[in-house]
C-alpha positions as CSV (number, residue, x, y, z in Angstrom):
1,M,-0.3,0.4,0.0
2,T,1.3,3.0,-0.4
3,K,2.6,5.8,1.7
4,K,2.3,9.2,1.2
5,I,4.9,11.2,2.9
6,A,4.8,15.4,2.8
7,V,8.0,16.9,2.5
8,L,8.1,20.7,4.1
9,P,12.1,22.3,4.1
10,G,10.6,25.2,5.2
11,D,13.6,27.9,5.5
12,G,17.2,28.8,6.2
13,I,19.1,25.8,6.4
14,G,15.8,23.7,6.2
15,P,15.6,23.5,2.4
16,E,19.4,22.3,3.0
17,I,18.9,18.8,6.1
18,I,16.0,18.2,4.2
19,T,17.6,17.3,0.5
20,E,20.4,14.9,2.4
21,A,17.5,13.1,4.4
22,L,15.2,12.5,1.2
23,K,18.7,10.9,-0.2
24,V,18.2,8.3,1.8
25,L,14.1,8.1,1.9
26,Y,14.5,7.9,-1.7
27,F,17.3,5.6,-1.5
28,L,15.3,3.2,1.0
29,N,12.3,3.9,-1.0
30,T,13.2,1.7,-4.1
31,D,15.6,-0.6,-2.2
32,M,13.0,-1.8,0.3
33,N,10.4,-1.5,-2.5
34,L,8.1,0.2,0.7
35,G,5.9,2.5,-1.3
36,L,6.2,6.3,-0.1
37,E,5.0,8.4,-1.9
38,F,6.5,11.9,-1.5
39,E,5.2,15.4,-1.9
40,H,6.7,18.6,-1.6
41,G,4.8,22.0,-0.1
42,L,5.6,25.8,1.8
43,I,5.5,26.7,5.1
44,G,6.8,29.5,7.4
45,G,8.8,32.4,5.7
46,C,8.9,30.6,2.6
47,A,5.1,30.2,3.0
48,Y,4.4,34.0,3.9
49,D,7.3,35.7,0.8
50,V,4.6,33.7,-2.5
51,Y,0.6,32.9,-0.1
52,G,0.8,36.4,2.6
53,T,0.9,33.8,5.2
54,P,3.3,30.7,6.2
55,F,0.6,28.7,6.5
56,P,-1.4,28.8,3.4
57,E,-4.4,26.7,3.1
58,T,-2.5,24.0,0.1
59,T,-0.3,23.1,2.7
60,L,-3.0,22.0,5.6
61,A,-4.5,19.6,2.5
62,L,-1.1,17.8,2.0
63,A,-0.2,17.5,4.7
64,K,-3.6,16.2,6.5
65,A,-4.2,13.5,3.0
66,A,-0.2,12.7,3.7
67,D,0.2,9.5,6.6
68,A,3.4,11.8,7.6
69,I,4.9,15.0,7.4
70,L,9.2,15.3,6.9
71,F,9.1,18.9,7.6
72,G,12.9,21.0,7.8
73,A,12.9,24.1,10.5
74,V,10.7,27.2,10.2
75,G,12.6,30.5,10.6
76,G,14.6,33.9,10.4
77,V,15.4,37.1,10.3
78,K,13.7,38.7,7.2
79,W,10.5,38.0,9.0
80,E,10.7,39.2,11.9
81,S,9.0,42.8,11.8
82,L,6.0,41.3,10.9
83,D,2.9,41.5,12.9
84,I,3.1,38.1,15.5
85,A,0.6,36.3,13.1
86,L,2.1,36.0,10.3
87,R,5.2,35.0,11.2
88,P,7.6,32.0,10.0
89,E,7.0,29.8,13.7
90,K,3.3,30.0,13.4
91,G,3.4,27.7,10.7
92,L,4.4,24.7,12.8
93,L,2.0,26.0,15.7
94,G,-0.7,25.6,13.4
95,L,0.4,22.9,11.6
96,R,-0.1,21.2,15.3
97,S,-2.5,22.3,16.1
98,E,-5.3,21.6,13.0
99,L,-3.5,17.9,12.6
100,Q,-3.6,17.5,16.4
101,L,0.1,16.6,17.4
102,F,-0.1,16.5,21.0
103,A,2.7,13.9,21.3
104,N,6.1,14.9,20.8
105,L,8.6,12.6,20.9
106,R,12.5,14.2,22.5
107,P,15.0,11.0,22.0
108,A,18.6,12.0,23.8
109,K,21.2,9.6,22.3
110,L,24.8,9.6,22.7
111,F,26.9,8.4,20.4
112,P,29.9,6.6,22.2
113,Q,31.7,8.0,19.4
114,L,30.7,11.4,20.3
115,A,31.2,10.5,24.1
116,H,34.4,13.3,24.1
117,A,31.3,16.6,22.6
118,S,29.4,16.1,26.1
119,T,30.0,19.2,28.4
120,L,29.0,16.0,31.2
121,K,31.8,13.4,32.1
122,P,32.0,10.3,29.5
123,E,31.2,8.7,32.5
124,V,28.1,10.3,33.7
125,V,27.4,10.3,30.3
126,A,28.2,6.4,28.3
127,G,25.7,4.9,27.8
128,L,22.4,7.3,27.4
129,D,19.5,6.7,25.5
130,I,16.4,9.0,26.7
131,M,13.3,9.2,25.8
132,I,11.5,12.2,26.6
133,V,7.3,12.2,25.4
134,R,6.1,16.0,26.3
135,E,2.0,17.0,25.9
136,L,1.9,19.8,22.8
137,T,-0.9,21.0,22.9
138,G,-2.1,21.6,25.8
139,G,-0.7,22.9,28.9
140,I,0.0,26.9,30.2
141,Y,0.6,27.3,26.8
142,F,-2.1,27.3,24.7
143,G,-4.6,28.0,28.4
144,Q,-6.9,30.3,28.5
145,P,-7.1,33.6,29.7
146,R,-4.8,35.2,28.7
147,G,-2.8,38.4,28.8
148,I,-1.2,41.5,29.4
149,R,-4.1,43.9,31.4
150,L,-3.5,46.8,33.1
151,L,-4.6,47.3,36.6
152,A,-7.2,49.3,39.2
153,N,-3.3,51.3,40.3
154,N,-2.1,51.9,35.7
155,E,0.5,49.0,36.8
156,R,0.3,45.9,33.9
157,Q,-0.2,42.2,34.3
158,G,1.0,39.6,32.3
159,F,-0.7,36.2,32.8
160,N,-1.5,32.7,31.7
161,T,-3.6,30.1,32.8
162,L,-2.3,26.0,33.4
163,V,-4.8,23.7,32.6
164,Y,-5.5,20.4,31.9
165,S,-8.0,18.1,31.5
166,E,-8.5,14.4,32.5
167,S,-9.1,13.6,28.9
168,E,-5.6,15.6,27.8
169,I,-3.2,13.9,30.3
170,E,-5.3,10.3,29.9
171,R,-4.2,10.2,25.4
172,I,-0.4,11.6,26.8
173,A,-0.1,9.5,29.4
174,H,-1.2,6.0,26.8
175,C,1.3,7.3,24.5
176,A,4.0,7.2,27.1
177,F,3.5,3.5,28.2
178,K,3.2,2.1,25.5
179,I,6.5,3.6,24.9
180,A,7.7,2.6,27.6
181,Q,6.7,-1.2,26.7
182,Q,8.8,-0.4,23.2
183,R,11.9,0.8,25.5
184,Q,13.8,-1.2,29.1
185,S,10.0,-0.8,31.2
186,K,10.6,2.4,32.9
187,L,8.6,5.7,33.2
188,C,9.2,8.6,35.4
189,S,5.9,11.5,35.5
190,V,7.7,15.2,36.0
191,D,5.0,17.3,38.0
192,K,5.0,19.6,40.6
193,A,2.2,18.5,42.1
194,N,3.1,19.3,45.6
195,V,2.1,23.6,44.5
196,L,0.0,22.8,41.1
197,E,-3.3,21.3,40.9
198,S,-3.1,20.7,37.5
199,T,-0.7,18.6,37.7
200,E,-1.6,17.3,41.1
201,L,-4.0,16.1,38.6
202,W,-1.7,15.3,36.5
203,R,0.2,13.1,38.6
204,E,-2.9,11.0,39.6
205,V,-4.3,10.5,36.4
206,M,-0.8,8.5,35.8
207,I,-1.5,6.6,38.3
208,T,-4.3,5.1,36.9
209,V,-3.7,5.0,33.6
210,S,-1.0,2.8,35.3
211,H,-3.1,-0.5,35.6
212,H,-2.6,-1.3,32.1
213,Y,0.8,-1.5,32.2
214,P,1.6,-3.6,35.5
215,D,5.1,-4.0,33.1
216,V,6.1,-1.0,33.4
217,Q,7.3,0.8,36.4
218,L,5.8,4.3,36.8
219,S,7.6,7.1,39.5
220,H,7.4,10.5,39.7
221,L,9.4,13.4,39.8
222,Y,8.5,17.3,41.2
223,V,10.4,19.4,37.1
224,D,13.1,20.7,39.6
225,N,14.8,17.2,41.0
226,A,13.7,16.3,37.6
227,A,16.1,18.8,36.0
228,M,18.8,18.7,38.5
229,Q,18.6,14.4,38.1
230,L,19.4,14.5,34.5
231,V,22.5,16.5,34.9
232,R,23.4,14.5,37.9
233,A,23.1,11.0,36.5
234,P,21.3,10.8,33.2
235,T,21.6,7.4,32.5
236,Q,18.8,6.5,35.1
237,F,16.2,7.4,33.0
238,D,14.9,5.7,30.3
239,V,11.4,7.1,29.4
240,I,10.0,10.8,31.0
241,V,6.9,11.9,30.7
242,T,5.6,15.5,31.2
243,T,4.0,18.7,30.8
244,N,4.3,21.0,27.8
245,M,5.9,23.5,29.5
246,F,8.3,21.2,31.7
247,G,9.2,18.8,28.2
248,D,10.1,22.0,26.0
249,I,12.5,22.7,28.9
250,L,13.8,19.0,30.1
251,S,14.3,18.0,26.6
252,D,16.6,21.2,26.1
253,T,18.1,20.5,28.9
254,A,18.7,16.5,27.6
255,A,19.6,17.5,24.1
256,M,23.4,19.4,25.5
257,L,24.1,16.1,27.3
258,T,24.2,14.7,23.5
259,G,27.0,17.1,22.8
260,S,24.8,18.9,20.1
261,I,21.9,19.0,18.7
262,G,22.6,19.0,15.2
263,M,22.1,15.4,16.2
264,L,18.8,15.3,17.5
265,P,15.4,13.9,15.9
266,S,12.0,14.9,16.8
267,A,8.4,13.5,16.5
268,S,4.6,14.8,17.0
269,L,2.2,12.0,17.0
270,D,-1.5,11.9,16.8
271,A,-3.8,9.7,18.0
272,N,-3.7,7.4,15.4
273,N,0.6,7.7,14.8
274,K,0.0,10.2,12.0
275,G,2.9,12.5,13.1
276,M,5.4,14.9,11.5
277,Y,9.2,14.2,12.2
278,E,11.6,17.7,12.7
279,P,15.2,17.8,13.7
280,I,15.1,20.0,17.6
281,H,18.1,22.5,16.5
282,G,16.1,25.1,14.4
283,S,16.4,27.5,10.7
284,A,19.9,28.7,12.2
285,P,19.9,31.2,9.6
286,D,23.5,32.6,10.1
287,I,25.4,29.0,8.7
288,A,21.8,29.1,5.4
289,G,23.2,28.5,2.2
290,K,26.9,27.1,4.1
291,G,27.1,24.4,3.9
292,I,27.8,23.0,7.3
293,A,24.7,22.4,8.9
294,N,24.6,18.8,10.8
295,P,22.0,17.3,8.5
296,L,22.2,13.7,11.1
297,A,19.1,15.1,13.1
298,T,16.5,15.1,10.2
299,I,17.9,11.5,8.5
300,L,17.3,10.1,11.8
301,S,13.9,12.0,11.8
302,A,13.1,10.2,9.0
303,A,14.2,7.7,10.7
304,M,11.5,8.2,13.1
305,L,8.8,8.4,10.2
306,L,9.7,5.3,9.5
307,R,9.5,3.4,12.8
308,Y,6.8,5.5,14.7
309,S,4.0,6.6,12.0
310,L,5.1,3.6,9.1
311,A,6.2,0.3,11.5
312,M,8.9,0.4,8.8
313,L,11.0,-1.1,11.6
314,P,13.8,-2.6,9.6
315,A,14.7,0.8,7.1
316,A,14.5,3.0,10.1
317,E,17.2,0.8,12.2
318,R,19.2,0.6,8.9
319,I,19.5,4.4,8.9
320,E,20.3,4.3,12.3
321,Q,23.2,1.8,11.6
322,A,24.5,3.6,8.8
323,V,24.4,7.0,10.7
324,A,26.9,4.9,13.7
325,S,28.8,3.5,10.6
326,V,29.4,7.4,9.3
327,L,30.7,8.8,13.3
328,D,32.8,5.3,13.4
329,A,34.6,6.5,10.3
330,H,35.3,10.0,11.9
331,L,33.0,12.0,9.6
332,R,31.7,14.9,11.2
333,T,30.2,18.2,10.2
334,Q,31.9,21.3,12.3
335,D,28.8,21.2,15.3
336,I,30.7,17.8,15.7
337,Y,33.6,18.1,15.3
338,S,37.2,17.3,17.5
339,E,40.7,17.1,16.4
340,G,42.0,14.0,14.4
341,M,38.6,14.0,12.6
342,Q,37.2,15.0,8.9
343,K,36.0,17.5,8.7
344,V,32.8,17.4,5.5
345,S,30.3,19.7,4.6
346,T,26.0,18.9,5.0
347,Q,26.1,17.3,1.8
348,A,29.0,15.2,2.0
349,M,27.5,13.9,5.6
350,G,24.3,12.8,3.9
351,D,26.2,10.9,1.0
352,A,28.8,9.4,3.3
353,V,25.5,7.8,4.9
354,L,24.0,7.0,1.5
355,A,27.7,5.4,0.6
356,Q,26.3,3.5,4.6
357,L,23.1,1.8,2.9
358,Q,24.5,1.3,-0.4
359,K,27.1,-1.0,0.9
360,G,23.8,-2.2,2.6
361,E,26.1,-1.7,6.6
């Protein structure tokens, strides 16, 4: 059966890194007869330049019709002066909202070849392999009411609402438990239940849902302690599930344990595992067009696409093994380069991964 992939390169380095990921997917599509079809669309700043909006209806239709979305990045200095409703980032937020992509998967895996790149001691991060499951469409980022108001004394006050319903918590809980079952069956739920009623409910619902997954060990941490533990002893974690804002912060913390955000993919899934896959590093407009961006996070995002949305595990594993082989060969883009390694361009790194796949490794 044919599977449709919507390709949205976006802005900045997005087109460069997407090009390298597509090399890999095109090859595997033919080599393994995957039945993938690809269609490109515009989103973000480049869409605004053409359509006057960062999220055109044609792009929404394309994404809705697809089985999965491969996304580059959006944003850049060129569009920073636009009204906030027209900025490139609204395209990404609109896509998440319209497709109800409520579960954000952020793996933080340290390739042993890059242990020296972490700011922590090698013995602290050795073996690091964490999956952070972040609730993506609720919480304080979306809660109402919100805004800036004028008080009676003419002082301005900013306010946001942190709100979660049981159903929102239940669906992210089930997602996290199922992912934990596929890994080491350890799930840590992060909240602030000692001071926030919304996350007190979060903890209660997590415990209730855990009864459906007796094979998974559930633990709880307050978010401040979780942040400390991520730096103190990160390998104690397998899967972490948490709220939108806490997940935003903790996933970036975990990302830096690996040494470079240029290595880290992500996925955002709906209730049926349809997802959008993207590197976590953003559009990096300062290096766009220079051929120095690391495409490995995007290539690994393509592997996640095959694994989670299309259930094509052998193909996903081939990509992951090819990336490891390229690192074994001491090839490095600028962000992960160290003395004694071979520095290569964006295109050369993509070509190297493709060459490994062609060798059957």
